[in-house]
MDAnalysis code that builds the backbone (N, CA, C; Angstrom):
import MDAnalysis as mda
import numpy as np

u = mda.Universe.empty(168, n_residues=56, atom_resindex=np.repeat(np.arange(56), 3), trajectory=True)
u.add_TopologyAttr("name", ["N", "CA", "C"] * 56)
u.add_TopologyAttr("resid", np.arange(1, 57))
u.add_TopologyAttr("resname", ["UNK", "UNK", "UNK", "UNK", "UNK", "UNK", "UNK", "UNK", "UNK", "UNK", "UNK", "UNK", "UNK", "UNK", "UNK", "UNK", "UNK", "UNK", "UNK", "UNK", "UNK", "UNK", "UNK", "UNK", "UNK", "UNK", "UNK", "UNK", "UNK", "UNK", "UNK", "UNK", "UNK", "UNK", "UNK", "UNK", "UNK", "UNK", "UNK", "UNK", "UNK", "UNK", "UNK", "UNK", "UNK", "UNK", "UNK", "UNK", "UNK", "UNK", "UNK", "UNK", "UNK", "UNK", "UNK", "UNK"])
u.atoms.positions = np.array([
    [-13.946, 7.892, 6.065],
    [-12.766, 7.059, 6.029],
    [-13.128, 5.766, 5.305],
    [-12.217, 5.333, 4.446],
    [-12.395, 4.100, 3.690],
    [-11.374, 3.070, 4.144],
    [-11.663, 1.820, 3.797],
    [-10.752, 0.713, 4.073],
    [-10.339, 0.100, 2.750],
    [-9.056, -0.203, 2.617],
    [-8.500, -0.739, 1.379],
    [-7.757, -2.033, 1.656],
    [-7.737, -2.919, 0.680],
    [-6.926, -4.127, 0.742],
    [-5.752, -3.928, -0.202],
    [-4.539, -3.960, 0.351],
    [-3.329, -3.747, -0.436],
    [-2.522, -5.033, -0.447],
    [-1.759, -5.231, -1.504],
    [-0.927, -6.419, -1.649],
    [0.491, -5.980, -1.966],
    [1.458, -6.684, -1.396],
    [2.858, -6.384, -1.681],
    [3.642, -7.683, -1.760],
    [4.582, -7.718, -2.648],
    [5.497, -8.851, -2.718],
    [6.532, -8.653, -1.620],
    [6.824, -9.697, -0.822],
    [7.744, -9.520, 0.309],
    [9.148, -9.078, -0.096],
    [9.586, -9.429, -1.288],
    [10.921, -9.009, -1.707],
    [10.945, -7.550, -2.150],
    [9.794, -6.975, -2.446],
    [9.722, -5.554, -2.806],
    [9.671, -4.677, -1.559],
    [8.720, -4.969, -0.677],
    [8.564, -4.207, 0.561],
    [7.825, -5.094, 1.546],
    [8.516, -5.552, 2.565],
    [7.961, -6.539, 3.486],
    [7.284, -5.878, 4.685],
    [6.624, -6.702, 5.489],
    [5.992, -6.197, 6.708],
    [7.056, -5.670, 7.672],
    [8.242, -6.251, 7.644],
    [9.336, -5.737, 8.475],
    [9.748, -4.340, 8.036],
    [9.722, -4.083, 6.726],
    [10.028, -2.743, 6.222],
    [8.985, -1.735, 6.705],
    [7.715, -2.130, 6.662],
    [6.650, -1.250, 7.146],
    [6.795, -0.967, 8.639],
    [7.058, -2.011, 9.424],
    [7.142, -1.828, 10.873],
    [8.376, -1.021, 11.278],
    [9.413, -1.009, 10.452],
    [10.616, -0.239, 10.763],
    [10.405, 1.269, 10.553],
    [9.368, 1.637, 9.806],
    [9.106, 3.051, 9.493],
    [7.663, 3.422, 9.855],
    [7.276, 3.332, 11.135],
    [5.856, 3.479, 11.486],
    [5.271, 4.874, 11.286],
    [6.093, 5.905, 11.296],
    [5.545, 7.260, 11.202],
    [5.889, 7.942, 9.886],
    [6.421, 7.199, 8.937],
    [6.841, 7.810, 7.683],
    [5.891, 7.436, 6.550],
    [5.805, 8.307, 5.575],
    [5.048, 8.029, 4.360],
    [5.972, 7.312, 3.386],
    [5.441, 6.271, 2.759],
    [6.249, 5.448, 1.876],
    [5.625, 5.462, 0.487],
    [6.427, 5.720, -0.521],
    [5.930, 5.721, -1.902],
    [5.640, 4.283, -2.334],
    [4.512, 4.080, -2.968],
    [4.140, 2.769, -3.479],
    [4.296, 2.846, -4.988],
    [5.358, 2.241, -5.499],
    [5.676, 2.340, -6.917],
    [5.507, 0.995, -7.602],
    [5.421, 1.023, -8.888],
    [5.367, -0.215, -9.649],
    [3.987, -0.827, -9.765],
    [2.949, -0.026, -9.616],
    [1.592, -0.554, -9.772],
    [1.337, -0.726, -11.260],
    [1.155, -1.970, -11.692],
    [1.015, -2.261, -13.116],
    [-0.432, -2.219, -13.591],
    [-1.374, -2.379, -12.678],
    [-2.782, -2.396, -13.043],
    [-3.305, -0.956, -13.050],
    [-3.823, -0.527, -14.185],
    [-4.269, 0.864, -14.312],
    [-5.430, 1.196, -13.391],
    [-6.356, 0.274, -13.214],
    [-7.492, 0.540, -12.337],
    [-7.026, 0.697, -10.888],
    [-6.100, -0.154, -10.460],
    [-5.553, -0.033, -9.102],
    [-4.820, 1.281, -8.930],
    [-4.027, 1.648, -9.930],
    [-3.302, 2.926, -9.866],
    [-4.264, 4.096, -9.742],
    [-5.356, 4.060, -10.495],
    [-6.332, 5.147, -10.455],
    [-7.028, 5.226, -9.097],
    [-7.363, 4.068, -8.503],
    [-7.947, 4.078, -7.159],
    [-6.990, 4.725, -6.169],
    [-5.724, 4.327, -6.242],
    [-4.744, 4.870, -5.307],
    [-4.542, 6.371, -5.522],
    [-4.505, 6.779, -6.746],
    [-4.252, 8.186, -7.065],
    [-5.461, 9.071, -6.781],
    [-6.662, 8.600, -7.131],
    [-7.842, 9.458, -7.112],
    [-8.747, 9.299, -5.890],
    [-8.715, 8.136, -5.232],
    [-9.687, 7.900, -4.172],
    [-9.084, 7.699, -2.787],
    [-7.849, 7.216, -2.717],
    [-7.240, 7.041, -1.395],
    [-6.914, 8.407, -0.805],
    [-7.120, 8.515, 0.508],
    [-6.872, 9.786, 1.182],
    [-6.124, 9.536, 2.479],
    [-5.456, 10.562, 2.955],
    [-4.778, 10.484, 4.239],
    [-5.827, 10.183, 5.296],
    [-5.522, 9.218, 6.131],
    [-6.451, 8.814, 7.181],
    [-7.212, 7.544, 6.851],
    [-7.206, 7.138, 5.575],
    [-7.826, 5.866, 5.204],
    [-7.019, 4.732, 5.830],
    [-7.688, 3.639, 6.118],
    [-7.050, 2.459, 6.688],
    [-6.852, 1.421, 5.593],
    [-5.867, 0.531, 5.792],
    [-5.690, -0.537, 4.812],
    [-5.267, -1.821, 5.502],
    [-5.582, -2.922, 4.866],
    [-5.150, -4.245, 5.277],
    [-4.071, -4.657, 4.293],
    [-2.959, -5.159, 4.799],
    [-1.835, -5.514, 3.948],
    [-1.753, -7.026, 3.811],
    [-1.733, -7.498, 2.578],
    [-1.582, -8.908, 2.297],
    [-0.233, -9.109, 1.617],
    [0.601, -9.971, 2.187],
    [1.892, -10.260, 1.586],
    [1.802, -11.579, 0.850],
    [2.196, -11.575, -0.400],
    [2.184, -12.772, -1.220],
    [3.544, -13.430, -1.091],
    [3.525, -14.685, -0.752],
    [4.797, -15.412, -0.592],
    [5.192, -16.106, -1.838],
])
């Protein structure tokens, strides 16, 4: 199991949005950085943990 640090803009998807859907899978779209996209696509796995940072 790996740990990841994720960032989201609050107007895109807030912590309230995450807490409202605790058992659902949510698509993470709009990743503009190719290296980040590749990590998410190729290395993240079900069961990995993440820390969410919201940028205000």
